[in-house]
N, C-alpha and C positions, 0 to 999 in steps of 0.2 A: 303580971305575966311574965315569962322572960322573952326578950326580945334579942333579935338579931344583932350583931355589933354594926353601926352603920359607919364607924369610922376608922373602917380597913377597906375602902375602896380599892378596886382592882387597877389601880395605874399601871399604864404598861410605858414602856421606852418609847413606842411608837403607835399612836392614837389610830391611825387608818389600818396599819396591820392588824391590830387589835378587833375592830370594825370587822375586817374583812373574815378574819377567823370565827367570830361568834355566827356572823351572818352566814357563813360556810355551812357550820353543824345546824343552826335553823333552818336554811334552804334543803339542806339534804332529807331531813323530816317531812317539809313540804312536797317535795319533788316526788318520794316514795310514795306519799298519799296517791298521786295521778298517776304516777308511772306504771305500778301494778295494776290499776285497774285496766290499762290497755291490753295489757298480757293476758287478762283473764279467759278469752277465747282460746287461746294457743294453750293454754293450761288445760282447761277442758277436754281437749281431744288427747294431749300427752298424757293427762291421766285418766281419760274414760271415765269423765265424772259429768253428772248432770249440770245443770244452772244452779240449782240449789245448793249443790254440794261447794262447787267451786265458789258461791258467793262468801261463804264462810273465810276463803283467804282473806277479803276485804272485810269482813264481819270482826273476826278475831282481832285484827290490827287496831280497828277503830274502839275496839272496847277496851283493849290494853292501854290504849292513848288514854282514852276516857276516865278510866279508873287510877293510872298512875298519876297524870298531872298533878291532881291536887296534893297529892304526897312529896312534889318535889320540894315544896319550901322547908316542910320539916327535914326533909334529907339533906338540904344543902346546909342547914344550922347545923346538922350534927356530924357532917363528913366534911364539910367545907366545899364552898361553890365549886371552885376550880375542879377540884379531886371529883365531885359526882359529874360535872360536865364530861370530861376525860373517860370516867367510867362508862357513863352513858352512849359516848362514841364508840369506842371499844366493843360493846354489849351490842351495839344497834350494826355496827359490821360483822359481829362474830353471827347474829341473827340473820343477815343478808345472805351471808355465805350458805348457813343451813338451809335458808329457802330457795336459793337458787341450786342445791344440790339434792333436793327433794323430789322423792319418785313417787309420788302419793299424795292425797287429800290428809292423811293422818298424820303426814309428814311434816307438809308445809304449813297446816292451822296453827302447831305448837310454835312452829319457828317465825311465823307472822305474829304471834301473840307475845313473843318474847322481844320481836323486833320493834312492835309497837310500846312495851313496857320501857325499853332503853329509850326508845326516841320519845317518849311524853315528857324527859325532862328539857328536851334540846333547845324548844322554842321558850318556854320561861326562864331558864338559866341565861340565855343569851340575853333576853330583854334586861334582866337583871344587871347583866355587866355592862351593856350598853348605858344604862340608867345610871350606874357608879363612874364608869370612867369619863361621861360627858359631864362638865358643869351642867346647873339647872337651867340655864340661861339657852342651852343648845341641846336640849332634850328633845325638840320638835325635829332638830336634823337628825339625832340619834334614831328617833323611831322611824324617820324618812329612810334610813339607810338599812333598818331593819325590815322595813315594809319592801322595800326593793331586794333584800335576799330572799325573803318569801315569794316575791313576785316572778323571780327569775324560776325559782321551783316549779311555780303555776304554769309558767311558760314553756319553760324547756320539759317539762315531765311528759308531758302526752306527744309532744313531738318526738322526743328522744325514745320514749317507748314503743311508740309504733315505728320507728327505724330500728332498732335493735331487734325488735320481735319479728320485723318482717324480713330482714337481712339476715340475722344472727340467729339467737334462740332467746326464749323467752326467761331462759335462766339469767342470762349477762344483764337484764333488768335489775336483776339482786346485787350482781357483783358490780356493777356500776359505782356502788356505794362505799365500795374499797379505797379506789384512789382520792376520792373527795374526803373519806373520814380519815384518811391517812395525812393529807393536807392540814385540815382543819385541826387534828390531834396534834400535828409538830408545832402550827403557830401557837395553838392556845398552851402548849406545854412552855414554850419560850416566853411568850410576853403576856400573858393573863396571870397576876398574882392572887394567891389562896386569900381568902377573907377567915377572919377570926372564927372559931367556933362558939355556937350559943345554941346548945342543946335545949331542946323541951321534952316534957313527958309525952309519950306517945298516947294520943287519945283513940284507942282501938275502937270504941263504939262509934266515935263520930265518923270514923274513916270506913268502917264496915258498912255503916247507914248509907253513905253518899255512895260508896262503892256499888251497893246492891242496888241504889236507884238509878245509877248511870247505867249497870248492865243490864237492867230492866227495859231501861229506856230504849237503850242501844238496840235489843234484840226487838222491841215493839217497832221502831220505826225500821228497821232491814227487813222485817218478815211479814210488815203490815199489809203493802201492796198485794204480796202475795197469797195472803190468808184471808183477804177482804177485811181489813183491817178488825173494827168492833163486832162483826159478825162471827168472829172467831174467839172462841172461849180462851186459846193460848194469848190472843191478843188482850184480852178484857183481864187475865190474869197478869200479864206484864204491865199494864197499865195501872193495875191495883197495887201492885208491890212497889211499882217504882213510887208512886203517889207516898204509898204508906212509909216507906222508906226516907221518903223525903222530909215528910212530917216528923219523924223521930229524929234526923240529922237537925233540922232547925230547931228542933225543942232542947235538944241534947246542947247543941253549942251555945245556947243562950243561958243556960242553966249550969253547966257543969264548971269547975275552976279552973282546969286545964283544958279549953276544948281543941278540937284539932286546927280550926281557923278562929283567929279573933272575930268575934262578931261586930267589931265596930267598924271592920272593915268594910262591910255593906252598908253602914250610915253613913259613908263619905259620901255626900252630893255626887261629886265628879265622877267617882268611880263606879257609883251606881248607874247613872245615866251613862258611863262609858262601856260598862257591860251590857247593856239594851243596845245601844249603838253597835258595839261589836258584833252582839248575836245576830242584827238584823243584815249587818254588812256582809257577814259570813253567810248568810240565808239566801241573799241576794247573789253575791259574787259564786256560790260552790252552786247553788241552783240555777242560775243562769248558764252557768257551764253546763249543767246535765240536760240542758232541755235545747238551746240556741243551736249548738251545731247540728244536733238531730234534725232540726227546722232547715237549716239550711241545705244540708243532704237529700234529706227525703222531700221537700216541698218547693224549693229554690233552685234545686238542680246543680248543686255545687258537690265536688268530688271531695273527699276526705282531705286530700291535700289543699285542693283551691280554699276550702273552708277554714283550716288550719293558717292559710297565709292571709285571709281576711280577717282572722282573730288579732295576727300580730301588730299590727298598728295600735290597737286599742292597748296591748300591754307595753308598747312605748309611750302613748300619753299619758296612761299610769304612772310611769316612771318618771317623767318629767314633771307631772302633777306632784308627786309625793316630794320630790326635792325640792319645789318652789313652795309647797306648804309647809315644808320643814323650816325654810329661812323666813317665811312670813309669820309664823308662830310667835317667835319671840318679839316681832314690833306689834302686831296688833290682836293677839290672843286668838281663842279658838273659834269664838262666836261667828263674827263674819266670814270666816273661811269654811267652818262647816256648814252655816246657811245655805251659801252660794253652791257647794258640795250636794247638799240636799235636792238644790232646786234643778241643780244640773242633770243630776240622777232621774230624779222624777221626769222632768222633761224628756231625756232619753228614753226611757222605757214606754211613756206615752207614744211618744213619735214612733216606737217600734209598734205599739197596737193599731198602727194605721197603715202597716203594710198590707201588700197585696201580693198576690204570687207573680206578677209581673214585676217587684221591685226592683231597681236597677241596682247595680254596683255600687254605683256612687254614693246613693243614697245609704245604705246599708255600713260602708264603710264611713261616712261621716258619723253617722248615729254611735256607732261602736268607738271610735276616736272621741267624741263627745263624752259617753257613757265611761271611756277611760280615766278623762280627766275628773270627773266626779268620784270614781273609787277612789284614786289617788290621793286626791285632798281629802276624803274622808277617812281613809285607812290611817292615814299620818296625824291627824288631827285628832281625831279621837283617842287613839292610843297615849299621844302625848298628853293631853285634857284629862285622860282618866289618872292618870298618875302626878298631876300636877300638884294637887292639895294631899298626896298622900306622904305621910312620914317615911324616912328610909325604911324603919322599922317593919313597916306593913308591907312593903314592896315585894318580898320574895311571895307572901300570900297572895299579893295582888296580882303579879305577873302571873301565876298559876291558875287563878280562877278567871282572868279574863283570858288565857288561854283556852280553858275551859269553855268558857263563855262562846268562844270561836268555834271550838270543835264542836259544839250541841247546835250551834247557827247553820253550822255547814251541813250534818247530818240531816235535822229538821227541813232545810232549803230544799234537798234534791227529794225526800219523801214528799213533802207536802208538795213540791209543784207538779212533779209527775202524778201524784193523786188528783190533784186538781185539773189537771192536762187529760186525765181518762175522763173526769166528770163532767168536764165541760166540752169535749169531744162528744159523750151520750146527751147531753143536751142539746146541743148544735145539730145532733144527728137529727133526733127526736123534731127538734123545730121545721128543719128542712123537709123533712120526711112528710110533714103536714100538708106542705104545697105539693106533694110528689103524689097525683091524685088524676083520675079520667074526670073528675068532675071540675078541675080547676082548667076554665076555658083558656087560661093564658098560655098552657103547654100546648094546645093544640094551634096556636098562632106562632110559635117561636120556630124559628130556622134554626134545625138543631144539624151538628154533623151526623152523615151516615153512621158511624158507629155508634150513636146513641139514639137510632131509630126506636120509639118508643111503642112500636105496634107487634114487637117481637120480642122473645125472651131475650137473646142476647144482646140487642140494644138496650133494654132497660137494665139488664146487669150492668153494663158498660156505664150507663147513667149513674146506675147507685154508686158504683166504683168510686166515680169523680165527686158524687156527694158526699161520699165518706172521706174523700181525701180535704174536701172544702171544710168540712166539719172540723176535723183535726187542725188543720189551718188555723181556723177561727179560735180553735181553743189554746193554741199557741198565743194569738193576738190576745186572748181574755186574759192568760197567765202574765201577761207583760203588764196590762192594765191594772192587774191584782198588785202588782209588783210595785208600780208607780202609787197607787193609793198608800200602800203600807208606808213607802218612804214620806208620803205627804204627812200622815198621822203621826210619825214622829217627829217631824219637825219642828214644834214647839217647844222639844224638850232641850232645844238648843240654848233658850233664853233662861233655862235652870242651871244653866252651868254657874260654877263659881269661878269668877275670874281673880286670877292673880298672874299678872303678867311675869315671865318667867326669871325677872332680874332681879328678885327678890331673894331672900336666903331659904335654905330648906325648912317647909312645915317641921314643927317642932310634936314631938310624941303630946299626944293627950290632948 
C-alpha cells in the first residue's frame, strides 16, 4: 500500500508560533460548533422559522463535519498538508460570510454545510502538524497545547455567542471567524512547511459506504427525540441504513486492495483504546454541557450569566491539568495519569448525583473544578497515548478517525443524556405519584404551605407542579450517576494500553 511520506516534517523557525497558528485553526472549528447554537433562537425570529426548521442550521454543519473528516487523510496526501489546511481556512471563512449574509433557512443551511465541509479538516490537520513538529518525547505537551486550543473554543464560544447575539446581531456570530481565520492563515503561510505528496487511489466504495452510515446516523440522533425514537418509521429506516452501510464499509476495507483507510490502523491496541476513550470523553463533555447549565438555571436558581461564571473555573482547572499531564506523560507514561483522571471524573459525577435543591455555591464550584482536573488529564493523556504506537505513515488516518470518534461521541452524548433525562423524569414522576393519594396517611399529618393545600384544586395543582419539578431534578441526578458508572466501566481499559515511554524512536511501519 502507498504510504504518506514521514520524512518531510513540518519544521518551522518558531515552534511556539506554529503551535499557536494550528491551535487557532482547530479552535475556530471548535468555537463555531457552540457559538452558532446560542444564536438559534434569534434565527428563528429572523427567518420566521419553526424549531424543526432552524435545527437544520446545526444538523447540516454536523453532517458535513462527520462526512468529510475521514476524507482529510486522503486529501492531505494528494494536495499537501499545508495547502489543504490553507484551503480549509479560506473555505471555512467564506462559508461563514455566506452564513452571516443569509436571509432564509434555504440559504443558511447549504452555507452551514459548506462551512462544515471545510471545517472538517481543521482539527485532524492541526494534530498532524503538531505531531510532526514536536519530537516524540514531547508529544504529550503537543497534545496538551492542542487540547488547550480546543478548550478555548469550548469556553469562549457560548459566552461570545451570547454576547454578540444580545448586543449586536446573530450574523456577527459567523463574521467573527474572519479575523481569527486571517491570523491563522497568515501564520500558517509563513511558518508551516509543506509535506511531500504521496497520493493514493481513491476508494469511492469505502468512502460512500462510510458517508452513508454517518449521514444516516447523524439524522437518527438529531431527529430521534422529536420523533419518539424507534417508535418512528423514519428513525428505524435511518438506523437500518446506518448499520447496513457500516457493515459494507468494514467488509470492503478488509477485502479490497486499496482501501479508503488502512484496516491495520484499528488493530493498533493503543489507538483502538484511544478511540473508545475519546468517544466516551466527548460524550461526557458535550453531553454534560447539554444538561448541566439547564439544571443550574431551572432548578438551582442561577441566571444565564451566573451559571456561565460558575462554569469558568472548571475551564481553568482543565487548562492547568492539561499542561501538567503533558509534562508528566514523558516521565511516567499514560497509565497512572489516565487511571487517576478516570477516578477523579467518576468521583465528581457521583458527587453531583448527591446534590439537593438547596446545594450551596461552594459545593457546586468545588465539584466542577475537580471535574475539570479529570477532563484535562484524560483528554491530553488519551490523545497522546493513541498516537504513541502509530507509525508516522498511519498518522493522517489516525488523526482523521480519532476526530471522527470525538464528533460521534459528542453527538451521541447530547442525544443520549437528553433522552435518558426524559425517561428518568417520567419514571420518577410515576414513583412520586404513587404516594400522592388520599389513602396515604402520611400526607394528612404533614404541615404543608398554604399554596399546597391538598383539599382544593388550586393547592393540589401547585403540589403537583412541585412534584414534577422534584422528579425532573432527580432525573438530572440519575444522569450524573449513569455517567459515573460509564466512567468506572471503561477504567479497566487503562491496563491494556501498551507502554512505550516516548524517549524511544518512532515506531516502524509494519
